[in-house]
Phi, psi and omega in degrees: 000320182291329178293326177294317178298318179297320179296320179295315179299318180296318179296320179296316178299315180296320180297316180293326177297314180295323177298314181298318180294320180291323176295319178298318179298318179297318179296318178295321179297316178298317180297319179294320178297316178298318180296319178296320177297318178298317179296323178296318178297315180298317180299317179297318179297317180297316179299318179296316180296320180295316179299317179297316181296316181296326181293334178269352180066222183271359179287121183265009182297331181296331178296314180294321178299315180294322179297316179296319179297316179296320179295318180294319183287335180279344181275000000 
């Protein structure tokens, strides 16, 4: 009878361990998805900035224009 109780206790421990591991896996998966989404947004911004920079060529006046625009919008 005690071996049956021990087996039940062992099964409960294993079940809770597996639950904990699957929850951890789900949290890691969500974190990875969020990180990938953030990287995708950053990549789009960088591509846009590069395209914008190339369209102005070597003229750096657009940098000053953007700085002034950002300063005005932040006030």
